[in-house]
N, C-alpha and C positions, 0 to 999 in steps of 0.2 A: 075353737072361741075367731070373736068376731075381728079382727084385725079393724080400724079404722083404715082408708082411705086418701093420703091429706093432699089435696091442691095449691098451688101461691096461692092463691085465693084464704087457705086455712092455715097452713105451715107454721107458722111464724107464732098462731096463736098457738097456737095446742102444744108447739115445744116453750114458748114465756111461759103460759099457765097451767104449766103437767108440777105436781106435786109428789110426780117421783122421776128417777135417772125415767128417759127415754128414747128410743131407739128404734128410730127409721130405715127399715131397711129400703136401697132405692133398686129399680127393678124398670123393666120393657116386658112387652105383649110376645114378645117376637126372642126374648134370650133364656134359652132351655137352661142352663145356671141357673139364669136369675127363677126360675119356677122352679128347678132345687132349691134352692138357699127359700125358699117361699114355703116349703112344708117345712122348716127345721125353726124354722120362726113364726108356728103356728102356735109346733108345737113346745119353744120356749115361753111362750104369748101363756101359756096355760100353764109352765113348772113356772114360774116368777109373774103372775099374777097379785097384783097388788103390791109387788116391789117396783117394779121395771114396766113402764104403759112402753107397748113396741106399735107402728103404725107404716103404712106402704106408703112410697112417691114411685108412679109411674117417671121415670128420668125424663122419657119423652113429652109429656105432657106439663110437669112442669119443668120449666125452664126454669125458672128461680129457686127455685127449692135447689134445685142443683148444681146451679150455678153458684149459690152461698155455700153447698157442704162442697164443691169439688168435685164431682165426680164427675169421672172419666170413664168410669166403668163400671157396669155392674157387672154380680150382685153387691152394692155396695151396701154393708151398714155402717153408721154415724150414729154413737152414741149422745145426749145429753142429757148436764146433771145444771141445774138454775138457770136450765135457754142457751147455756153455754156449751163447747162444744168438748165434749172430753178424751171420747176415746173412737177411729173409725177400719171396720174393718171391709181390706177391698178381696171380690172372689170367691169361691162355692170351698165353706168348707164345713168340715163337718159337725155336730150336732154337741159332739163332744170337745174339740175346741173351741165353738162358739159359746161352750160354757166353760169354760176353763176362763176364755177370755173376761168373761161376766162375771164368776167371781172372782177373781185376779179383777177390771174394776172396780166390780163395788165396792171392796177391799180400803180401795186408794181412794175413794170418795169419800167415806166415811170422814 
């Protein structure tokens, strides 16, 4: 599944216009943990297709988006609902841990 890569120019509109909750994962090209997390995010994007939208942001290239989300380390995944912050996960997490967190978040967003 192709996950969109957002830049400062389209980050805010993507979040605001989404019809589903959005998980944005901040990475950098040189971070091994971020690369590993990205593989999990790709799997989750397929599993949650139509329920949650996923996107990727390179925190070193999109400084405004990273600053807006308070990104201090990568990988960091931020959940938005109706264009507003809903949750954040910092650091490398297993697929099971991320699924559990997403399911908990989805229940609380209803």
